[in-house]
C-alpha positions as a Markdown table, in Angstrom:
| # | Residue | x | y | z |
|---|---|---|---|---|
| 1 | Met | -10.0 | -12.5 | 0.7 |
| 2 | Gly | -6.6 | -14.2 | -0.1 |
| 3 | Val | -4.4 | -17.2 | 0.9 |
| 4 | Pro | -0.6 | -16.3 | 0.9 |
| 5 | Pro | 1.5 | -18.1 | -0.8 |
| 6 | Pro | 4.0 | -20.8 | -0.3 |
| 7 | Gly | 8.2 | -19.2 | -0.2 |
| 8 | Asn | 8.7 | -16.0 | 0.5 |
| 9 | Thr | 8.0 | -14.1 | -2.5 |
| 10 | Gly | 6.6 | -11.7 | 0.0 |
| 11 | Pro | 2.9 | -12.2 | -0.3 |
| 12 | Thr | -0.4 | -10.3 | -0.3 |
| 13 | Ala | -3.1 | -11.3 | 1.1 |
| 14 | Ser | -6.4 | -9.1 | 0.2 |
| 15 | Ser | -9.6 | -8.8 | 0.3 |
| 16 | Arg | -12.9 | -8.0 | -2.1 |
| 17 | Pro | -16.2 | -9.4 | -1.1 |
| 18 | Gly | -18.6 | -9.7 | -4.5 |
| 19 | Thr | -16.5 | -9.2 | -7.8 |
| 20 | Arg | -17.4 | -10.2 | -11.3 |
| 21 | Ser | -14.4 | -12.9 | -11.5 |
| 22 | Ile | -15.9 | -14.7 | -8.2 |
| 23 | Thr | -18.9 | -15.9 | -6.3 |
| 24 | Pro | -18.9 | -13.9 | -2.7 |
| 25 | His | -18.3 | -17.6 | -0.9 |
| 26 | Pro | -15.5 | -18.8 | 0.3 |
| 27 | Asp | -13.0 | -20.7 | -1.5 |
| 28 | Pro | -12.2 | -23.9 | -0.1 |
| 29 | Gly | -8.9 | -23.7 | -0.8 |
| 30 | Ala | -8.4 | -19.4 | 0.5 |
| 31 | Gly | -9.1 | -19.6 | 3.8 |
| 32 | Gly | -11.9 | -17.0 | 2.9 |
| 33 | Phe | -10.4 | -14.8 | 0.8 |
| 34 | Ala | -10.3 | -13.4 | -2.8 |
| 35 | Gly | -7.1 | -13.5 | -3.8 |
| 36 | Ala | -3.7 | -14.0 | -3.7 |
| 37 | Phe | -0.5 | -11.6 | -5.1 |
| 38 | Val | 2.9 | -12.4 | -5.4 |
| 39 | Arg | 5.7 | -9.5 | -4.7 |
| 40 | Asp | 8.1 | -10.2 | -8.2 |
| 41 | His | 11.5 | -10.4 | -7.3 |
| 42 | Ala | 14.6 | -12.6 | -8.1 |
| 43 | Ala | 16.6 | -11.4 | -5.4 |
| 44 | Arg | 16.9 | -9.5 | -1.9 |
| 45 | Pro | 20.3 | -7.9 | -1.7 |
| 46 | His | 19.1 | -6.2 | 1.9 |
| 47 | Arg | 17.8 | -9.8 | 3.3 |
| 48 | Pro | 20.8 | -11.7 | 1.4 |
| 49 | Asp | 20.0 | -15.2 | 3.5 |
| 50 | Leu | 16.1 | -14.2 | 2.2 |
| 51 | Glu | 14.4 | -17.1 | 0.6 |
| 52 | Val | 13.0 | -16.1 | -2.7 |
| 53 | Gly | 10.2 | -17.9 | -4.7 |
| 54 | Glu | 9.5 | -18.0 | -8.1 |
| 55 | Pro | 6.9 | -15.2 | -9.2 |
| 56 | Arg | 5.6 | -17.0 | -12.0 |
| 57 | Thr | 5.0 | -20.6 | -10.1 |
| 58 | Ala | 3.6 | -20.0 | -7.3 |
| 59 | Pro | 0.3 | -18.9 | -8.6 |
| 60 | Ala | 0.3 | -22.0 | -11.4 |
| 61 | Val | 0.4 | -23.6 | -7.7 |
| 62 | Met | -2.5 | -21.7 | -6.4 |
| 63 | Ala | -4.9 | -22.3 | -9.4 |
| 64 | Leu | -4.7 | -26.5 | -9.0 |
| 65 | Arg | -5.4 | -26.0 | -5.3 |
| 66 | Thr | -8.3 | -23.1 | -5.3 |
| 67 | Gly | -11.2 | -22.5 | -7.4 |
| 68 | Arg | -12.7 | -18.6 | -7.2 |
| 69 | Ile | -9.2 | -16.6 | -5.8 |
| 70 | Val | -8.1 | -14.7 | -8.1 |
| 71 | Leu | -4.7 | -14.6 | -8.2 |
| 72 | Gly | -1.8 | -12.3 | -9.7 |
| 73 | Ser | 1.1 | -9.9 | -8.8 |
| 74 | Arg | 1.5 | -7.3 | -6.7 |
| 75 | Val | 4.1 | -5.8 | -9.4 |
| 76 | Thr | 5.8 | -7.2 | -12.6 |
| 77 | Pro | 8.7 | -5.4 | -14.7 |
| 78 | Pro | 8.7 | -6.1 | -17.8 |
| 79 | Ala | 11.7 | -4.8 | -18.3 |
| 80 | Arg | 13.7 | -7.9 | -16.3 |
| 81 | Arg | 11.5 | -9.9 | -18.4 |
| 82 | Arg | 10.8 | -10.8 | -22.3 |
| 83 | Pro | 7.4 | -10.0 | -23.3 |
| 84 | His | 6.8 | -13.5 | -25.0 |
| 85 | Asp | 7.6 | -15.3 | -22.0 |
| 86 | Leu | 5.8 | -13.1 | -19.4 |
| 87 | Ala | 3.1 | -13.6 | -22.5 |
| 88 | Arg | 2.9 | -18.0 | -21.6 |
| 89 | Gln | 3.6 | -17.9 | -19.0 |
| 90 | Ala | 0.4 | -15.7 | -17.7 |
| 91 | Val | -1.3 | -18.1 | -20.8 |
| 92 | Ser | -0.7 | -20.8 | -18.7 |
| 93 | Val | -2.2 | -19.3 | -15.3 |
| 94 | Asp | -5.2 | -18.0 | -16.6 |
| 95 | Arg | -6.1 | -21.6 | -18.7 |
| 96 | Leu | -5.0 | -23.4 | -14.9 |
| 97 | Ser | -6.9 | -21.5 | -13.0 |
| 98 | Gly | -9.8 | -20.9 | -15.2 |
| 99 | Gly | -10.0 | -17.5 | -15.9 |
| 100 | Arg | -8.8 | -16.0 | -12.6 |
| 101 | Pro | -5.1 | -14.0 | -13.0 |
| 102 | Val | -4.6 | -10.9 | -13.1 |
| 103 | Leu | -0.9 | -8.8 | -13.7 |
| 104 | Gly | 0.0 | -6.1 | -12.4 |
| 105 | Val | 3.2 | -4.0 | -13.7 |
| 106 | Gly | 5.3 | -1.0 | -13.2 |
| 107 | Pro | 8.6 | 0.7 | -14.6 |
| 108 | Gly | 10.0 | -1.4 | -10.7 |
| 109 | Ala | 12.5 | 0.3 | -8.8 |
| 110 | Asp | 15.9 | -0.6 | -8.3 |
| 111 | Thr | 15.5 | -0.3 | -3.8 |
| 112 | Gly | 17.9 | -2.8 | -1.9 |
| 113 | Gly | 20.3 | -2.7 | -5.1 |
| 114 | Glu | 18.2 | -5.3 | -7.1 |
| 115 | Leu | 18.3 | -4.8 | -10.4 |
| 116 | Ala | 22.1 | -3.2 | -10.8 |
| 117 | Ala | 22.9 | -6.3 | -8.7 |
| 118 | Leu | 21.8 | -8.7 | -11.6 |
| 119 | Gly | 23.0 | -5.9 | -14.7 |
| 120 | Glu | 19.9 | -4.9 | -14.9 |
| 121 | Glu | 18.4 | -1.5 | -17.0 |
| 122 | Gly | 19.2 | 1.1 | -14.4 |
| 123 | Asp | 17.5 | 3.9 | -15.9 |
| 124 | Pro | 13.7 | 4.5 | -15.3 |
| 125 | Arg | 13.1 | 6.6 | -18.6 |
| 126 | Thr | 14.5 | 3.7 | -20.2 |
| 127 | Arg | 12.4 | 1.3 | -18.3 |
| 128 | Ala | 9.2 | 3.0 | -18.4 |
| 129 | Gly | 9.5 | 2.8 | -22.3 |
| 130 | Met | 10.1 | -0.7 | -22.2 |
| 131 | Leu | 7.0 | -1.6 | -20.0 |
| 132 | Asp | 4.5 | 0.1 | -22.2 |
| 133 | Glu | 6.7 | -1.1 | -25.7 |
| 134 | Ala | 6.2 | -5.0 | -23.9 |
| 135 | Leu | 2.4 | -4.1 | -22.9 |
| 136 | Glu | 2.3 | -4.1 | -26.4 |
| 137 | Val | 3.6 | -7.1 | -27.5 |
| 138 | Leu | 1.8 | -8.5 | -24.9 |
| 139 | Cys | -1.6 | -7.8 | -25.8 |
| 140 | Arg | -1.1 | -8.7 | -29.2 |
| 141 | Leu | 0.2 | -11.7 | -28.7 |
| 142 | Trp | -2.9 | -12.2 | -26.3 |
| 143 | Ser | -4.9 | -11.6 | -29.2 |
| 144 | Gly | -3.8 | -15.0 | -30.7 |
| 145 | Glu | -3.6 | -12.9 | -34.3 |
| 146 | Arg | -0.4 | -13.5 | -36.5 |
| 147 | Val | 2.4 | -10.2 | -34.8 |
| 148 | Glu | 4.5 | -8.2 | -37.1 |
| 149 | His | 6.5 | -5.8 | -34.4 |
| 150 | Arg | 9.7 | -4.1 | -34.5 |
| 151 | Gly | 9.8 | -1.7 | -31.7 |
| 152 | Arg | 12.8 | -0.1 | -29.9 |
| 153 | His | 13.1 | -2.9 | -27.8 |
| 154 | Tyr | 11.3 | -5.7 | -28.7 |
| 155 | Arg | 10.8 | -7.6 | -31.7 |
| 156 | Val | 8.6 | -10.3 | -33.3 |
| 157 | Asp | 8.8 | -11.6 | -36.8 |
| 158 | Gly | 5.3 | -13.0 | -37.5 |
| 159 | Leu | 4.2 | -15.4 | -35.0 |
| 160 | Arg | 1.0 | -16.5 | -33.6 |
| 161 | Phe | 0.4 | -17.4 | -30.1 |
| 162 | Val | -2.0 | -20.5 | -29.4 |
| 163 | Pro | -4.0 | -20.7 | -26.9 |
| 164 | Arg | -5.5 | -17.7 | -26.0 |
| 165 | Pro | -6.5 | -16.7 | -23.0 |
| 166 | Val | -9.9 | -17.8 | -21.3 |
| 167 | Gln | -10.2 | -14.1 | -20.6 |
| 168 | Arg | -11.7 | -12.2 | -23.0 |
| 169 | Pro | -10.4 | -10.2 | -24.6 |
| 170 | Arg | -7.9 | -10.1 | -22.4 |
| 171 | Ile | -6.0 | -11.0 | -19.2 |
| 172 | Pro | -6.4 | -7.8 | -16.6 |
| 173 | Val | -3.8 | -5.2 | -16.6 |
| 174 | Trp | -3.2 | -3.3 | -13.6 |
| 175 | Gly | -0.7 | 0.2 | -13.7 |
| 176 | Ala | 1.4 | 0.6 | -10.7 |
| 177 | Ala | 2.2 | 4.6 | -9.6 |
| 178 | Gln | 3.7 | 6.4 | -6.9 |
| 179 | Ala | 1.7 | 9.5 | -7.4 |
| 180 | Val | -0.4 | 12.1 | -9.0 |
| 181 | Lys | 2.0 | 11.9 | -12.4 |
| 182 | Gly | 0.6 | 11.9 | -15.9 |
| 183 | Ala | 2.1 | 8.7 | -17.9 |
| 184 | Pro | 1.8 | 6.1 | -15.0 |
| 185 | Leu | -1.8 | 7.2 | -15.1 |
| 186 | Arg | -2.6 | 7.3 | -18.1 |
| 187 | Arg | -0.6 | 3.4 | -18.5 |
| 188 | Ala | -3.6 | 2.6 | -15.6 |
| 189 | Ala | -6.5 | 4.5 | -17.6 |
| 190 | Arg | -5.2 | 2.5 | -20.8 |
| 191 | Phe | -5.8 | -0.5 | -19.1 |
| 192 | Asp | -8.1 | -2.1 | -16.2 |
| 193 | Gly | -6.6 | -1.2 | -12.6 |
| 194 | Leu | -4.9 | 1.2 | -10.9 |
| 195 | Arg | -2.1 | -0.4 | -8.1 |
| 196 | Pro | -1.4 | 2.8 | -6.3 |
| 197 | Glu | 1.2 | 4.0 | -3.5 |
| 198 | Ala | -0.4 | 6.8 | -2.0 |
| 199 | Ser | -2.6 | 8.0 | 0.9 |
| 200 | Pro | -6.2 | 8.5 | 0.4 |
| 201 | Gly | -6.6 | 12.3 | -0.3 |
| 202 | His | -3.4 | 11.3 | -3.5 |
| 203 | Leu | -6.2 | 8.3 | -4.5 |
| 204 | Ala | -9.1 | 10.6 | -4.9 |
| 205 | Arg | -6.6 | 13.0 | -6.5 |
| 206 | Met | -5.0 | 10.3 | -9.0 |
| 207 | Leu | -8.6 | 9.0 | -9.6 |
| 208 | Glu | -9.9 | 12.1 | -11.0 |
| 209 | Val | -6.6 | 11.5 | -13.1 |
| 210 | Val | -7.6 | 8.2 | -14.5 |
| 211 | Gly | -11.4 | 9.1 | -14.6 |
| 212 | Gly | -10.9 | 11.6 | -16.9 |
| 213 | His | -8.9 | 9.8 | -18.9 |
| 214 | Arg | -11.4 | 7.0 | -19.0 |
| 215 | Gly | -14.1 | 8.9 | -19.0 |
| 216 | Gly | -15.6 | 7.7 | -16.3 |
| 217 | Pro | -14.4 | 5.6 | -13.2 |
| 218 | Asp | -16.4 | 2.4 | -14.0 |
| 219 | Gly | -14.5 | -1.0 | -15.0 |
| 220 | Cys | -11.1 | 0.1 | -12.9 |
| 221 | Asp | -10.3 | -1.9 | -10.1 |
| 222 | Val | -8.1 | -0.1 | -8.1 |
| 223 | Ala | -6.1 | -2.2 | -5.3 |
| 224 | Val | -4.2 | -0.1 | -2.6 |
| 225 | Cys | -2.1 | -2.0 | 0.5 |
| 226 | Gly | -2.5 | -1.5 | 3.8 |
| 227 | Arg | -1.5 | -3.5 | 7.2 |
| 228 | Pro | -2.9 | -5.9 | 9.5 |
| 229 | Gly | -5.4 | -3.9 | 11.5 |
| 230 | Glu | -5.1 | -1.0 | 9.6 |
| 231 | Ala | -9.1 | 0.4 | 8.5 |
| 232 | Pro | -9.8 | 0.3 | 5.0 |
| 233 | Glu | -12.6 | 2.4 | 5.2 |
| 234 | Pro | -10.4 | 5.8 | 3.8 |
| 235 | Cys | -9.6 | 3.8 | 1.2 |
| 236 | Arg | -12.8 | 3.0 | 0.1 |
| 237 | Arg | -14.7 | 6.0 | 0.2 |
| 238 | Ala | -11.9 | 7.3 | -2.1 |
| 239 | Gly | -12.6 | 4.7 | -4.6 |
| 240 | Ala | -10.3 | 1.5 | -3.7 |
| 241 | Thr | -12.0 | -1.2 | -4.9 |
| 242 | Trp | -9.4 | -4.0 | -3.6 |
| 243 | Trp | -7.6 | -3.8 | 0.1 |
| 244 | Leu | -4.9 | -5.7 | -0.3 |
| 245 | Leu | -2.9 | -6.6 | 3.5 |
| 246 | Arg | 0.6 | -6.0 | 3.4 |
| 247 | Leu | 1.9 | -8.7 | 5.1 |
| 248 | Thr | 6.0 | -8.7 | 5.8 |
| 249 | Glu | 8.4 | -11.0 | 3.3 |
| 250 | Val | 8.9 | -14.0 | 6.0 |
| 251 | Thr | 4.5 | -15.1 | 6.7 |
| 252 | Ala | 3.4 | -17.4 | 8.6 |
| 253 | Val | 0.0 | -19.1 | 7.0 |
| 254 | Arg | -2.1 | -18.4 | 11.1 |
| 255 | Glu | -0.8 | -15.3 | 11.5 |
| 256 | Ala | -2.7 | -14.3 | 8.4 |
| 257 | Ser | -5.6 | -15.4 | 10.1 |
| 258 | Pro | -9.2 | -14.5 | 10.2 |
| 259 | Ser | -8.4 | -11.8 | 13.3 |
| 260 | Ser | -5.5 | -10.1 | 11.0 |
| 261 | Arg | -8.3 | -9.7 | 8.2 |
| 262 | Ser | -10.3 | -6.1 | 7.2 |
| 263 | Thr | -13.4 | -6.1 | 4.5 |
| 264 | Gly | -12.2 | -4.6 | 2.1 |
| 265 | Pro | -13.4 | -2.3 | -0.7 |
| 266 | Ala | -15.8 | -3.8 | -3.3 |
| 267 | Arg | -15.9 | -3.4 | -6.6 |
| 268 | Arg | -17.8 | -0.4 | -8.3 |
| 269 | Ser | -20.8 | -1.6 | -10.9 |
């Protein structure tokens, strides 16, 4: 389960008893949670007075205050970030934490006008292309091998990024998806997990597609969101392995108390 991070990055607490990455015993620095995931925003135009934290710094701080929990972002849009910077930041958290981060990724959406207000790429198809190319660059940089890459959006001329992540073959990547559509589900199937916004019925259909691409569901995390007090069991039956509490953008630690937690879906063996 997970402790909300400091600052108003929109923390997401989660529960997942017994995983490959952590022991089922409570982490003394995490209040009994198994993971903490922050939203990735630079600003919230619909709430101009809301204080927003930096989503790479918060997991680094949490890495030093905890010993077992998984750390990550719900959805990071690489189209807003240079892949070499994201690669370095993720490896720093990986090594500070002893190999505990995951990276949730998606093309991002201009909800609230954040992307437009910052002059970011506005076309969803272009952002999706940037995402796929950035993931290729990230994985190659994490390999520790010399990288030559000249693509439509990014370029690397013969650089080698060391140190490598603690986790092998690389830091786990979870792909976001909001519907039973081809490209996002193919992306999730290539990597390590799915971060869906879906009802249990849609989730089951999404996992059929993902499993078809992967040859089965094994090794694929499925992280769904729910509000405190909402029952995770329908999503568990549909195939979810993580239950992320959808906390508000301003959440006190006491509001993420044990009474607000539910036992989350367990990871597939």
